[in-house]
C-alpha positions in Angstrom: 3.4 -22.6 -6.8 1.4 -20.9 -4.1 -0.3 -23.3 -1.7 -2.9 -20.8 -0.6 -5.9 -19.1 -2.1 -4.7 -16.1 -4.0 -6.3 -13.1 -5.6 -4.3 -10.9 -7.9 -5.5 -7.3 -8.3 -4.7 -4.6 -10.8 -5.4 -0.9 -10.2 -8.5 0.2 -12.2 -7.3 3.7 -12.2 -4.9 2.8 -15.0 -7.9 2.6 -17.3 -8.7 6.3 -16.7 -6.3 7.2 -19.5 -4.0 5.2 -21.7 -1.0 7.3 -20.5 -1.0 6.1 -16.9 1.5 3.4 -16.0 1.2 3.8 -12.2 -1.7 5.4 -10.4 -1.7 4.2 -6.8 -5.4 3.4 -6.8 -6.5 7.0 -6.4 -9.6 6.6 -8.7 -11.4 9.4 -10.4 -12.8 12.3 -8.5 -15.4 11.1 -5.9 -15.0 7.5 -7.1 -12.2 6.0 -5.0 -11.3 2.8 -6.8 -9.2 1.4 -4.1 -12.0 1.7 -1.5 -14.5 0.2 -4.0 -12.2 -2.7 -4.8 -11.9 -3.4 -1.1 -15.6 -3.9 -0.8 -15.5 -6.5 -3.6 -12.5 -8.3 -2.1 -14.2 -8.4 1.3 -17.2 -10.2 -0.2 -15.0 -12.6 -2.1 -12.9 -13.5 1.0 -16.1 -14.0 3.0 -17.6 -16.3 0.3 -14.4 -18.4 0.5 -15.0 -18.7 4.2 -11.6 -17.2 5.0 -11.2 -14.9 8.0 -9.6 -11.5 7.4 -7.2 -12.5 10.2 -5.9 -15.3 8.0 -5.4 -12.9 5.0 -2.1 -11.3 3.9 -2.1 -8.4 1.4 1.2 -8.1 -0.4 2.6 -5.6 -2.9 5.8 -3.9 -3.9 6.5 -0.3 -4.9 3.2 1.3 -5.9 1.5 -2.0 -5.2 2.8 -1.7 -1.7 1.0 1.6 -1.3 -2.2 0.0 -2.5 -1.7 -2.9 -0.1 -1.3 -0.6 3.0 -4.5 1.2 2.1 -6.3 -2.0 1.4 -5.2 -3.3 4.8 -7.1 -0.3 6.3 -10.3 -1.3 4.6 -9.9 -5.1 5.2 -9.5 -4.8 9.0 -7.8 -7.7 10.6 -5.7 -8.7 7.6 -1.9 -8.3 7.7 0.1 -6.3 5.1 3.5 -7.1 3.7 5.1 -4.5 1.5 8.5 -4.4 -0.2 10.2 -1.2 -1.2 6.8 0.5 -0.9 5.6 4.1 -1.3 3.8 5.7 1.6 3.6 9.3 0.4 2.9 9.3 -3.3 3.4 13.0 -3.6 7.0 12.5 -2.6 7.7 9.7 -5.1 11.0 10.3 -7.0 9.3 10.2 -10.4 7.4 13.5 -10.0 6.0 13.4 -13.6 4.2 10.1 -12.8 2.5 11.7 -9.8 1.7 14.9 -11.5 0.1 13.1 -14.5 -2.1 11.1 -12.1 -3.3 14.3 -10.4 -4.0 16.0 -13.7 -5.9 13.1 -15.3 -7.8 11.8 -12.2 -9.1 14.9 -10.5 -11.1 17.8 -11.8 -10.8 19.6 -8.5 -7.9 22.1 -8.4 -7.1 21.2 -4.8 -7.3 17.4 -4.6 -4.7 17.4 -1.8 -7.2 19.1 0.5 -10.3 17.2 -0.5 -8.7 13.7 -1.0 -5.6 13.9 1.2 -6.1 10.3 2.5 -5.5 9.1 -1.1 -2.0 10.5 -1.3 -0.5 9.6 2.1 -1.0 6.5 4.2 -0.8 8.5 7.5 -3.7 10.6 6.4 -5.6 7.4 5.6 -4.7 6.0 9.0 -6.0 9.1 10.7 -9.1 9.4 8.7 -10.0 5.7 9.4 -8.7 5.7 12.9 -6.9 2.4 12.1 -3.4 1.2 11.3 -3.2 -2.4 10.1 -0.4 -4.9 11.0 2.3 -4.0 8.5 5.6 -5.7 7.7 7.8 -3.2 5.8 10.6 -5.0 3.8 13.2 -2.6 2.4 16.5 -2.7 0.8 19.0 -0.3 2.6 20.6 0.3 -0.8 17.5 2.0 -2.3 17.6 5.7 -1.7 14.2 6.1 -3.4 12.6 3.9 -0.8 14.4 4.9 2.4 15.1 8.6 2.2 11.9 9.6 0.4 9.5 7.1 1.8 10.4 5.2 5.1 12.1 8.1 6.8 9.3 10.6 6.1 6.7 8.0 7.1 8.3 7.7 10.5 8.6 11.4 11.0 5.0 11.9 10.0 3.8 9.1 12.3 5.6 10.8 15.3 3.1 13.6 14.8 0.1 11.4 14.1 -3.2 12.0 15.9 -4.2 9.4 18.5 -5.2 6.2 16.8 -7.6 3.9 18.7 -6.9 0.8 16.6 -3.2 0.6 16.1 -1.4 -2.6 15.1 2.4 -2.8 15.3 4.6 -2.1 12.3 7.8 -4.0 11.7 10.5 -2.7 9.4 12.9 -5.4 8.1 15.9 -4.1 6.4 18.2 -6.0 4.0 21.4 -5.0 2.3 21.5 -5.8 -1.4 23.5 -3.2 -3.4 22.8 -4.9 -6.7 19.0 -4.9 -6.4 18.2 -1.2 -5.5 14.4 -0.7 -5.8 13.8 -4.3 -6.9 11.9 -6.5 -4.3 12.7 -9.9 -2.9 12.7 -12.8 -5.3 9.6 -15.0 -5.4 10.8 -17.9 -3.3 11.9 -15.5 -0.5 8.7 -13.4 -0.4 6.5 -16.6 -0.6 8.4 -18.0 2.4 7.9 -14.8 4.3 4.1 -14.7 3.5 3.8 -18.3 4.7 5.5 -17.4 7.9 3.1 -14.5 8.5 0.1 -16.8 7.7 1.5 -19.3 10.2 1.4 -16.7 12.9 -2.1 -15.6 12.1 
């Protein structure tokens, strides 16, 4: 049982079409659902008299991607992600990404027009902001390390100057039996409480 106020969010992009099972919050054409959702969340958090500095956004896998982007819009909050995606165009399930692009964008070059919806580094650069991020990852998940964390670091080496940069911590664990699966609930809850205690 969580001892904090909690809001659980689902990606509205999934309702664009009944075929989508993952959509990374990209929205539909000009309508960026993830940005719109952040405006609603910001109001809710304010109405609850909670400071963004006392807010942790958490997600795993595609939910981790949404959490990082949400952390850009909810400035001051901390982000905890586990086995997250950072560049959705490089996700190992290519069909899932291609389906999202086909169903969510009428533009034939969405990567040029909406590049900040596909890669967190583009989003960092566009918004001139990097939130405080804790990246949890299983060393035994090729999908997360070779295709996401390593390319993230390489891309950030070439990142344009960011005026508002908060540190990123990468915490690696070794769990051969778990692969892409995230930490269990008691462990992630304990970690989030630790982050809240430091806020």
